[in-house]
VOBASE-102655 format. One record per residue: residue in three letters; x, y, z of N, C-alpha, C in turn. Coordinates in pm, whole numbers. Example, Ala and Ser with C-alpha at 12.3 -4.5 7.8 and 13.67 -1.06 7.14 Angstrom:
BEGIN
> ALA/1319/-569/780/1230/-450/780/1320/-330/780
> SER/1285/-225/708/1367/-106/714/1290/3/787
END
This chain:
BEGIN
> MET/84/-120/0/0/0/0/88/125/0
> SER/32/233/-57/107/357/-65/143/410/73
> LYS/269/455/89/316/507/217/297/657/230
> SER/282/730/117/269/875/125/127/912/166
> PRO/114/1000/267/-20/1040/313/-97/1113/203
> LYS/-224/1080/192/-310/1144/93/-443/1182/158
> LYS/-525/1251/83/-653/1298/133/-765/1233/51
> TYR/-859/1169/122/-964/1097/54/-1103/1136/107
> LEU/-1199/1137/14/-1340/1152/49/-1402/1013/51
> VAL/-1470/979/160/-1540/852/171/-1690/880/177
> THR/-1761/852/69/-1905/871/69/-1970/750/136
> GLY/-2069/774/220/-2130/663/293/-2039/610/404
> GLY/-1950/694/453/-1853/650/552/-1906/637/693
> ALA/-2036/664/714/-2097/639/844/-2167/504/846
> GLY/-2164/432/733/-2224/299/725/-2126/191/766
> TYR/-2170/69/756/-2092/-47/803/-1958/-58/733
> VAL/-1958/-82/604/-1833/-102/531/-1755/29/519
> GLY/-1824/137/488/-1756/266/471/-1682/310/595
> SER/-1740/286/713/-1674/328/836/-1547/248/863
> VAL/-1550/119/831/-1430/36/851/-1321/77/753
> VAL/-1358/107/629/-1259/154/532/-1201/288/576
> ALA/-1286/378/623/-1237/508/671/-1137/489/785
> GLN/-1167/396/876/-1075/368/987/-941/316/936
> HIS/-944/226/837/-820/173/779/-740/284/711
> LEU/-808/375/643/-738/486/579/-668/573/683
> LEU/-736/600/793/-676/680/899/-554/609/959
> GLU/-566/480/980/-455/404/1037/-335/399/943
> ALA/-362/414/813/-253/418/714/-192/557/702
> GLY/-242/652/780/-184/786/781/-248/886/688
> HIS/-361/850/628/-427/940/534/-522/1037/605
> THR/-556/1145/537/-657/1239/583/-791/1199/522
> VAL/-894/1191/606/-1022/1135/561/-1136/1232/590
> THR/-1220/1254/489/-1347/1325/506/-1460/1228/476
> VAL/-1553/1216/566/-1669/1129/547/-1789/1216/507
> LEU/-1853/1179/396/-1976/1245/351/-2090/1145/362
> ASP/-2190/1173/443/-2299/1078/466/-2423/1157/507
> ASP/-2540/1117/454/-2663/1187/492/-2730/1122/612
> LEU/-2671/1015/666/-2719/944/785/-2858/883/766
> SER/-2899/862/641/-3027/797/617/-3022/650/656
> THR/-2906/589/641/-2888/451/686/-2764/435/773
> GLY/-2676/535/774/-2556/529/855/-2578/587/994
> PHE/-2472/586/1074/-2480/632/1213/-2367/732/1239
> ARG/-2401/846/1298/-2299/947/1326/-2186/890/1411
> GLU/-2221/805/1509/-2118/748/1596/-2032/644/1524
> GLY/-2074/604/1404/-1992/511/1327/-1876/578/1255
> VAL/-1878/711/1246/-1768/783/1180/-1645/774/1270
> PRO/-1534/723/1219/-1415/706/1305/-1362/838/1357
> ALA/-1312/834/1479/-1247/951/1536/-1126/986/1450
> GLY/-1111/1114/1422/-1000/1157/1337/-1043/1190/1196
> ALA/-1163/1147/1158/-1216/1181/1025/-1302/1305/1034
> GLU/-1290/1396/936/-1382/1507/926/-1516/1454/879
> PHE/-1626/1503/935/-1758/1455/897/-1841/1567/837
> ILE/-1899/1539/721/-1993/1630/657/-2126/1557/643
> GLU/-2230/1610/705/-2363/1552/686/-2424/1612/561
> GLY/-2435/1530/458/-2486/1580/332/-2507/1468/233
> ARG/-2565/1502/119/-2599/1405/15/-2491/1402/-92
> ILE/-2472/1283/-153/-2373/1275/-261/-2417/1358/-381
> GLN/-2547/1381/-394/-2595/1467/-503/-2536/1608/-493
> ASP/-2493/1645/-372/-2438/1778/-349/-2288/1775/-326
> ALA/-2222/1670/-372/-2078/1654/-346/-1995/1771/-398
> ALA/-2043/1836/-502/-1967/1949/-560/-1947/2063/-461
> LYS/-2031/2067/-356/-2016/2173/-255/-1886/2158/-177
> TRP/-1839/2034/-165/-1725/2008/-76/-1602/1952/-148
> LEU/-1623/1891/-261/-1511/1825/-330/-1428/1927/-407
> ASP/-1298/1930/-382/-1211/2022/-454/-1080/1951/-488
> SER/-989/2025/-549/-866/1965/-599/-770/1920/-491
> SER/-802/1947/-363/-714/1902/-256/-727/1752/-229
> TYR/-833/1692/-283/-854/1549/-262/-776/1468/-365
> ASP/-719/1356/-319/-646/1265/-407/-736/1156/-465
> GLY/-851/1133/-404/-939/1030/-456/-1066/1019/-374
> VAL/-1159/937/-425/-1289/914/-362/-1311/764/-349
> LEU/-1363/723/-233/-1410/587/-214/-1561/596/-193
> HIS/-1636/532/-281/-1780/557/-293/-1862/438/-242
> PHE/-1925/458/-124/-2009/355/-64/-2155/397/-53
> ALA/-2183/524/-73/-2317/577/-47/-2418/519/-145
> ALA/-2507/433/-94/-2610/372/-178/-2712/303/-89
> TYR/-2835/295/-136/-2933/208/-73/-2904/66/-118
> SER/-2923/-32/-28/-2874/-166/-60/-2967/-280/-23
> GLN/-3093/-251/8/-3187/-357/44/-3254/-412/-83
> VAL/-3227/-537/-113/-3278/-597/-236/-3431/-593/-240
> GLY/-3495/-638/-131/-3640/-641/-128/-3702/-505/-146
> GLU/-3647/-406/-79/-3698/-269/-90/-3682/-217/-233
> SER/-3573/-256/-297/-3550/-208/-434/-3655/-262/-530
> VAL/-3711/-378/-498/-3816/-435/-582/-3948/-360/-563
> SER/-3978/-323/-437/-4104/-255/-408/-4097/-105/-432
> ASP/-3975/-49/-428/-3958/97/-444/-3839/125/-535
> PRO/-3846/79/-662/-3729/89/-749/-3684/232/-777
> GLU/-3780/326/-783/-3744/463/-817/-3651/523/-712
> LYS/-3670/484/-587/-3582/532/-479/-3437/494/-508
> TYR/-3418/374/-562/-3283/323/-589/-3222/386/-712
> TRP/-3303/407/-815/-3250/472/-935/-3212/617/-908
> VAL/-3297/687/-835/-3269/828/-805/-3144/842/-719
> ASN/-3134/760/-614/-3021/775/-522/-2893/710/-575
> ASN/-2900/583/-609/-2778/511/-644/-2719/558/-777
> VAL/-2805/576/-877/-2755/618/-1008/-2746/770/-1017
> GLY/-2854/839/-976/-2850/985/-980/-2741/1043/-892
> GLY/-2726/988/-773/-2621/1036/-683/-2483/1010/-738
> SER/-2463/895/-798/-2332/862/-855/-2301/949/-976
> THR/-2404/981/-1055/-2385/1071/-1169/-2334/1207/-1120
> ALA/-2397/1258/-1015/-2356/1387/-959/-2214/1380/-901
> LEU/-2182/1269/-837/-2048/1253/-780/-1942/1251/-889
> LEU/-1966/1177/-996/-1869/1171/-1106/-1850/1310/-1168
> ALA/-1957/1385/-1181/-1946/1521/-1236/-1865/1610/-1143
> ALA/-1888/1597/-1012/-1813/1677/-914/-1665/1642/-918
> MET/-1634/1513/-932/-1495/1470/-941/-1429/1526/-1067
> ARG/-1502/1523/-1177/-1448/1573/-1303/-1418/1722/-1294
> ASP/-1513/1797/-1236/-1496/1942/-1225/-1382/1979/-1131
> ALA/-1362/1898/-1026/-1257/1928/-928/-1121/1872/-968
> GLY/-1117/1791/-1074/-992/1731/-1117/-947/1616/-1028
> VAL/-1041/1554/-958/-1011/1436/-874/-1026/1313/-962
> ARG/-918/1241/-987/-918/1142/-1092/-897/998/-1045
> THR/-921/969/-917/-911/832/-867/-1038/796/-792
> LEU/-1096/681/-826/-1221/636/-765/-1215/487/-736
> VAL/-1255/450/-614/-1281/309/-582/-1429/299/-549
> PHE/-1499/213/-623/-1644/201/-611/-1681/69/-545
> SER/-1763/78/-441/-1815/-41/-375/-1934/-93/-456
> SER/-1906/-188/-545/-2009/-247/-628/-2062/-372/-558
> THR/-2119/-464/-631/-2179/-582/-569/-2179/-699/-666
> ALA/-2168/-819/-611/-2180/-939/-695/-2324/-963/-737
> ALA/-2418/-884/-682/-2557/-892/-728/-2571/-848/-873
> THR/-2467/-786/-929/-2471/-749/-1071/-2477/-873/-1160
> TYR/-2434/-988/-1109/-2432/-1109/-1193/-2567/-1180/-1196
> GLY/-2653/-1157/-1097/-2781/-1224/-1094/-2764/-1373/-1069
> GLU/-2843/-1453/-1138/-2832/-1599/-1124/-2702/-1644/-1190
> PRO/-2611/-1705/-1114/-2480/-1741/-1171/-2490/-1852/-1275
> VAL/-2408/-1841/-1378/-2402/-1947/-1479/-2293/-2047/-1446
> SER/-2205/-2013/-1352/-2099/-2104/-1309/-2054/-2063/-1170
> SER/-1981/-2151/-1105/-1931/-2121/-972/-1789/-2176/-959
> PRO/-1696/-2096/-905/-1715/-1960/-855/-1732/-1859/-969
> ILE/-1795/-1745/-938/-1825/-1643/-1037/-1699/-1563/-1068
> THR/-1673/-1542/-1197/-1559/-1460/-1239/-1611/-1332/-1305
> GLU/-1521/-1237/-1324/-1559/-1110/-1385/-1601/-1127/-1531
> ALA/-1565/-1238/-1593/-1602/-1263/-1732/-1744/-1318/-1746
> ASP/-1806/-1357/-1634/-1941/-1411/-1640/-2040/-1301/-1676
> PRO/-2152/-1339/-1740/-2249/-1236/-1782/-2314/-1167/-1662
> THR/-2344/-1039/-1680/-2414/-963/-1577/-2562/-958/-1614
> ALA/-2646/-1007/-1522/-2790/-1008/-1545/-2860/-994/-1411
> PRO/-2853/-876/-1349/-2908/-858/-1215/-3056/-891/-1209
> THR/-3099/-946/-1097/-3238/-987/-1080/-3316/-892/-990
> SER/-3255/-780/-950/-3324/-682/-867/-3284/-542/-912
> PRO/-3369/-442/-888/-3330/-304/-918/-3202/-263/-845
> TYR/-3180/-314/-723/-3056/-282/-653/-2935/-324/-735
> GLY/-2932/-450/-779/-2821/-497/-862/-2811/-421/-993
> ALA/-2927/-386/-1049/-2928/-313/-1176/-2870/-173/-1160
> THR/-2898/-106/-1047/-2844/28/-1028/-2693/23/-1010
> LYS/-2644/-77/-939/-2499/-89/-921/-2430/-119/-1054
> LEU/-2493/-202/-1137/-2435/-231/-1268/-2437/-106/-1356
> ALA/-2544/-27/-1346/-2551/98/-1424/-2437/191/-1386
> VAL/-2406/200/-1256/-2296/285/-1213/-2163/231/-1265
> ASP/-2148/99/-1264/-2026/41/-1322/-2010/81/-1469
> HIS/-2120/77/-1544/-2113/118/-1684/-2076/267/-1696
> MET/-2131/349/-1608/-2098/491/-1609/-1950/512/-1584
> ILE/-1896/438/-1490/-1754/452/-1455/-1666/410/-1572
> THR/-1705/304/-1641/-1629/260/-1758/-1621/371/-1861
> GLY/-1734/437/-1887/-1735/547/-1983/-1653/666/-1934
> GLU/-1660/696/-1805/-1585/807/-1748/-1435/783/-1760
> ALA/-1392/660/-1736/-1250/628/-1747/-1201/644/-1889
> ALA/-1281/594/-1985/-1239/601/-2124/-1240/744/-2178
> ALA/-1341/822/-2141/-1356/956/-2199/-1274/1062/-2126
> HIS/-1257/1044/-1996/-1199/1154/-1917/-1079/1112/-1832
> GLY/-1025/992/-1856/-903/952/-1789/-917/919/-1642
> LEU/-1039/884/-1598/-1056/844/-1459/-980/715/-1432
> ALA/-915/706/-1316/-852/582/-1270/-948/519/-1170
> ALA/-1008/405/-1207/-1118/352/-1127/-1107/202/-1105
> VAL/-1151/160/-988/-1161/17/-954/-1297/-6/-890
> SER/-1371/-104/-943/-1496/-148/-880/-1472/-282/-812
> LEU/-1520/-294/-690/-1505/-418/-614/-1643/-480/-595
> ARG/-1658/-603/-643/-1786/-674/-635/-1775/-787/-534
> TYR/-1868/-790/-439/-1862/-893/-335/-2003/-925/-289
> PHE/-2015/-1036/-216/-2145/-1081/-166/-2167/-1037/-22
> ASN/-2147/-1128/71/-2186/-1105/210/-2066/-1059/294
> VAL/-2079/-941/350/-1977/-888/439/-2018/-918/582
> ALA/-1923/-953/667/-1957/-989/804/-1839/-956/895
> GLY/-1859/-980/1025/-1754/-949/1121/-1760/-805/1165
> ALA/-1659/-763/1240/-1651/-626/1290/-1505/-589/1304
> TYR/-1482/-458/1318/-1346/-407/1333/-1348/-295/1435
> GLY/-1298/-323/1555/-1300/-224/1660/-1442/-182/1693
> ASP/-1467/-54/1688/-1600/0/1720/-1695/-3/1601
> CYS/-1649/-52/1488/-1730/-50/1366/-1784/-190/1338
> GLY/-1917/-203/1333/-1978/-332/1307/-2111/-315/1237
> GLU/-2178/-426/1221/-2300/-431/1141/-2422/-401/1226
> ARG/-2502/-304/1186/-2625/-270/1258/-2724/-206/1162
> HIS/-2778/-287/1074/-2877/-237/980/-3015/-236/1044
> SER/-3101/-150/995/-3238/-145/1042/-3330/-119/924
> PRO/-3407/-219/880/-3416/-352/939/-3295/-438/900
> GLU/-3268/-538/981/-3157/-628/952/-3203/-739/858
> SER/-3121/-769/758/-3158/-874/662/-3046/-974/641
> HIS/-2932/-955/703/-2816/-1042/681/-2812/-1156/781
> LEU/-2769/-1273/734/-2784/-1395/813/-2708/-1392/944
> ILE/-2580/-1359/942/-2501/-1369/1066/-2557/-1280/1176
> PRO/-2581/-1150/1154/-2640/-1071/1263/-2778/-1118/1305
> LEU/-2856/-1173/1211/-2988/-1226/1248/-2974/-1346/1342
> VAL/-2881/-1436/1311/-2860/-1553/1397/-2806/-1508/1533
> LEU/-2721/-1407/1535/-2670/-1355/1662/-2782/-1293/1745
> GLN/-2882/-1234/1680/-2996/-1181/1754/-3071/-1293/1826
> VAL/-3077/-1411/1765/-3138/-1526/1831/-3055/-1565/1954
> ALA/-2925/-1569/1937/-2836/-1603/2049/-2849/-1503/2164
> LEU/-2877/-1378/2132/-2893/-1274/2233/-3032/-1272/2295
> GLY/-3122/-1353/2242/-3259/-1355/2292/-3346/-1245/2236
> GLN/-3299/-1177/2134/-3375/-1069/2073/-3471/-1119/1965
> ARG/-3454/-1243/1926/-3535/-1305/1822/-3559/-1449/1865
> ALA/-3681/-1501/1845/-3713/-1634/1896/-3640/-1746/1822
> SER/-3626/-1731/1691/-3563/-1837/1612/-3513/-1778/1481
> ILE/-3436/-1857/1410/-3388/-1815/1278/-3459/-1897/1171
> SER/-3510/-1831/1070/-3580/-1900/962/-3479/-1956/863
> VAL/-3498/-2082/826/-3415/-2146/724/-3502/-2162/600
> TYR/-3471/-2082/497/-3555/-2079/378/-3512/-2187/279
> GLY/-3568/-2305/296/-3540/-2416/207/-3427/-2503/258
> ASP/-3451/-2633/262/-3347/-2729/305/-3332/-2844/207
> ASP/-3374/-2816/82/-3369/-2920/-21/-3289/-2876/-144
> TYR/-3195/-2784/-122/-3109/-2739/-232/-3003/-2845/-262
> PRO/-2949/-2848/-384/-2844/-2945/-419/-2708/-2904/-359
> THR/-2703/-2899/-228/-2581/-2866/-153/-2559/-2975/-49
> PRO/-2443/-2982/13/-2415/-3091/107/-2518/-3108/219
> ASP/-2571/-2998/274/-2670/-3014/381/-2809/-2963/341
> GLY/-2827/-2932/213/-2957/-2893/163/-2989/-2745/176
> THR/-2903/-2668/244/-2929/-2525/258/-2835/-2444/169
> CYS/-2874/-2322/141/-2798/-2237/49/-2656/-2214/98
> VAL/-2564/-2205/4/-2423/-2178/34/-2390/-2037/-14
> ARG/-2326/-1961/74/-2292/-1823/43/-2147/-1793/78
> ASP/-2095/-1691/12/-1958/-1645/30/-1958/-1535/136
> TYR/-1879/-1550/240/-1870/-1448/345/-1729/-1392/348
> ILE/-1719/-1260/357/-1590/-1194/360/-1584/-1104/484
> HIS/-1474/-1111/557/-1458/-1029/676/-1445/-883/636
> VAL/-1512/-796/709/-1514/-655/673/-1374/-593/673
> ALA/-1284/-642/759/-1147/-588/760/-1070/-633/635
> ASP/-1093/-756/589/-1031/-800/463/-1082/-714/348
> LEU/-1211/-683/352/-1271/-601/248/-1210/-460/249
> ALA/-1190/-405/368/-1131/-272/378/-990/-271/319
> GLU/-913/-374/349/-777/-380/295/-778/-385/143
> ALA/-880/-452/85/-891/-456/-61/-915/-317/-118
> HIS/-992/-235/-48/-1019/-99/-97/-891/-15/-96
> LEU/-809/-30/7/-685/46/11/-588/0/-98
> LEU/-584/-130/-122/-500/-181/-230/-550/-134/-366
> ALA/-683/-121/-379/-741/-75/-505/-700/68/-536
> LEU/-685/151/-434/-639/288/-457/-503/289/-525
> ASP/-414/200/-482/-280/194/-540/-281/132/-680
> ALA/-379/44/-705/-384/-25/-834/-455/55/-943
> ALA/-528/159/-902/-606/238/-1000/-512/301/-1103
> THR/-549/284/-1230/-466/329/-1342/-544/426/-1430
> THR/-483/535/-1466/-549/638/-1548/-609/579/-1675
> GLY/-736/607/-1698/-804/562/-1819/-855/419/-1813
> GLU/-837/352/-1699/-881/212/-1687/-987/199/-1579
> HIS/-1088/117/-1607/-1185/79/-1506/-1165/-70/-1479
> LEU/-1099/-101/-1370/-1072/-239/-1331/-1185/-289/-1244
> ILE/-1237/-407/-1276/-1343/-469/-1196/-1288/-597/-1134
> CYS/-1300/-607/-1001/-1250/-724/-929/-1359/-781/-840
> ASN/-1378/-912/-848/-1462/-981/-751/-1381/-1007/-625
> LEU/-1449/-1005/-512/-1384/-1038/-385/-1460/-1151/-317
> GLY/-1388/-1246/-264/-1448/-1355/-189/-1344/-1420/-101
> ASN/-1389/-1499/-5/-1292/-1559/85/-1239/-1693/37
> GLY/-1287/-1737/-80/-1239/-1863/-137/-1322/-1983/-98
> ASN/-1413/-1965/-3/-1498/-2075/41/-1641/-2026/56
> GLY/-1734/-2119/43/-1872/-2089/73/-1914/-2162/198
> PHE/-2008/-2104/271/-2060/-2167/391/-2211/-2175/380
> SER/-2268/-2288/422/-2413/-2305/413/-2482/-2234/529
> VAL/-2613/-2216/514/-2692/-2154/620/-2678/-2234/749
> ARG/-2683/-2365/738/-2672/-2449/860/-2532/-2441/920
> GLU/-2430/-2428/837/-2294/-2412/891/-2283/-2282/970
> VAL/-2344/-2177/918/-2342/-2049/990/-2413/-2062/1125
> ILE/-2531/-2123/1123/-2607/-2139/1248/-2529/-2221/1349
> GLU/-2470/-2331/1307/-2395/-2417/1398/-2271/-2344/1450
> THR/-2207/-2265/1366/-2091/-2189/1411/-2130/-2087/1516
> VAL/-2245/-2023/1499/-2293/-1928/1600/-2318/-2000/1732
> ARG/-2375/-2119/1727/-2397/-2196/1850/-2264/-2223/1922
> GLN/-2165/-2262/1843/-2035/-2296/1902/-1966/-2173/1958
> VAL/-1969/-2062/1885/-1899/-1941/1928/-1966/-1877/2049
> THR/-2100/-1873/2049/-2171/-1802/2156/-2203/-1890/2275
> GLY/-2213/-2020/2253/-2255/-2109/2360/-2403/-2102/2389
> HIS/-2480/-2042/2299/-2624/-2027/2318/-2700/-2115/2220
> PRO/-2816/-2163/2259/-2899/-2237/2163/-2955/-2143/2057
> VAL/-2969/-2193/1937/-3025/-2113/1828/-3134/-2197/1762
> PRO/-3259/-2182/1805/-3368/-2258/1742/-3386/-2220/1596
> GLU/-3421/-2320/1515/-3446/-2298/1373/-3594/-2313/1342
> THR/-3640/-2239/1243/-3776/-2253/1193/-3769/-2281/1044
> ALA/-3827/-2394/1002/-3828/-2428/860/-3923/-2335/785
> ALA/-3876/-2285/671/-3957/-2195/589/-3939/-2234/442
> PRO/-4038/-2200/358/-4026/-2233/215/-3910/-2158/150
> ARG/-3864/-2211/39/-3763/-2140/-39/-3812/-2000/-76
> ARG/-3719/-1907/-85/-3752/-1774/-135/-3725/-1770/-284
> GLY/-3812/-1705/-358/-3791/-1695/-502/-3662/-1624/-535
> GLY/-3588/-1679/-631/-3465/-1614/-676/-3342/-1645/-593
> ASP/-3353/-1736/-497/-3238/-1773/-415/-3159/-1885/-482
> PRO/-3044/-1856/-543/-2963/-1963/-601/-2907/-2055/-492
> ALA/-2877/-2177/-529/-2824/-2273/-432/-2686/-2230/-382
> VAL/-2601/-2182/-472/-2463/-2148/-435/-2426/-2013/-496
> LEU/-2371/-1925/-414/-2316/-1797/-462/-2177/-1780/-401
> VAL/-2077/-1802/-482/-1938/-1788/-438/-1861/-1714/-547
> ALA/-1781/-1617/-509/-1707/-1537/-605/-1561/-1580/-611
> SER/-1505/-1577/-731/-1362/-1601/-749/-1286/-1470/-728
> ALA/-1180/-1475/-646/-1100/-1355/-621/-966/-1360/-694
> ALA/-959/-1439/-801/-832/-1456/-872/-781/-1323/-929
> THR/-870/-1243/-986/-827/-1114/-1042/-777/-1021/-933
> ALA/-845/-1019/-819/-802/-935/-707/-665/-978/-655
> ARG/-641/-1106/-653/-508/-1154/-610/-402/-1109/-708
> GLU/-434/-1119/-837/-334/-1086/-940/-312/-936/-954
> ARG/-419/-856/-958/-406/-714/-987/-388/-627/-862
> LEU/-448/-669/-751/-439/-589/-629/-336/-644/-530
> GLY/-300/-770/-546/-215/-834/-447/-291/-864/-319
> TRP/-422/-885/-333/-509/-904/-216/-527/-1051/-184
> GLN/-517/-1084/-58/-543/-1220/-11/-614/-1209/124
> PRO/-736/-1262/136/-806/-1252/266/-732/-1330/373
> SER/-717/-1270/489/-646/-1335/599/-739/-1375/713
> ARG/-869/-1347/695/-967/-1376/801/-1083/-1457/743
> ALA/-1049/-1562/670/-1152/-1639/599/-1218/-1746/686
> ASP/-1171/-1764/808/-1227/-1865/898/-1364/-1819/949
> LEU/-1466/-1901/929/-1602/-1862/966/-1614/-1837/1115
> ALA/-1551/-1918/1199/-1559/-1899/1343/-1501/-1764/1385
> GLY/-1394/-1723/1320/-1334/-1594/1352/-1424/-1479/1310
> ILE/-1486/-1492/1193/-1578/-1389/1145/-1695/-1374/1242
> VAL/-1753/-1489/1281/-1867/-1487/1373/-1825/-1434/1510
> SER/-1708/-1471/1555/-1660/-1426/1686/-1648/-1274/1692
> ASP/-1593/-1213/1587/-1582/-1068/1584/-1720/-1002/1581
> ALA/-1811/-1060/1503/-1947/-1006/1497/-2018/-1020/1632
> TRP/-1993/-1129/1701/-2054/-1155/1832/-2004/-1054/1935
> THR/-1875/-1024/1932/-1819/-925/2024/-1887/-790/2004
> PHE/-1905/-751/1878/-1970/-624/1848/-2117/-626/1887
> ALA/-2186/-736/1858/-2330/-745/1887/-2356/-733/2037
> ARG/-2271/-793/2120/-2288/-783/2266/-2260/-640/2314
> ARG/-2166/-574/2249/-2136/-435/2284/-2255/-346/2254
> GLU/-2327/-378/2145/-2441/-295/2105/-2567/-326/2183
> GLU/-2570/-440/2255/-2691/-480/2325/-2725/-380/2435
> PRO/-2850/-334/2441/-2888/-239/2546/-2868/-299/2684
> THR/-2820/-220/2777/-2802/-268/2914/-2922/-229/2998
> ALA/-2951/-314/3096/-3067/-286/3183/-3037/-167/3273
> PRO/-3137/-84/3301/-3116/34/3387/-3088/-9/3532
END
């Protein structure tokens, strides 16, 4: 990673992934400004030492100037189900906001961008593990908006010399210091299972147990949030003028729903009751991403791929967030 201190804008830096990346940037000696409207992020999630601006990415031109060396862009709505019921919200914010951000970067002469994309751009996988050469066919407006932004970035790099890297990944988990996962509503498996262990939820629903997998439940790729943050810092160094590099990120292994539940039982020492539920439409049996390009182009290798370690870090954070009795 680059040793010379630089100045970066982190959009969505009060959210889960953005806050961990902002913390890593600070630890690497960089100057960090977080831009977040707090619609889904948390003010207390902004790392100490980062300048905070409460505002929308649509208005990034108010604050972005030539003193910045680059932008790391996380600001987006990301609930798949909500994107299906309220697609216009996602197109206006995710695509419209990114359009405004790219224009602000162009006007300010800021020519380096790392974009937090998603493996949801691939939709139903045609092979496993998924590579960047696989077709993109998102099955939700959320995935479609992220793919649209990727296309915009490709054009920006070719026409205006932007140095850009998009990182596509599936399930982020774990925690890093004071930064952890706390969505509202929560839809991710590991924090949901931890809520059962904490007694905040009666049971965990298992949506389908007859998939063509070893234990019949869906297999998913989980990546530790700190490994993901390190990939973003490496992407800053790998960004090349006029190129839009797209890299998938994954931990190299998939874990089934039942493996996650059993790991939570082992890590927490608490019972986790299960409730059988029908399959959800559009749930593929296996979603695992190949990180071969990231290893080759970024020099990235996940060092926290152990599921028990990921769950343990998430458990530590979840207990810290649990309300205490008066």
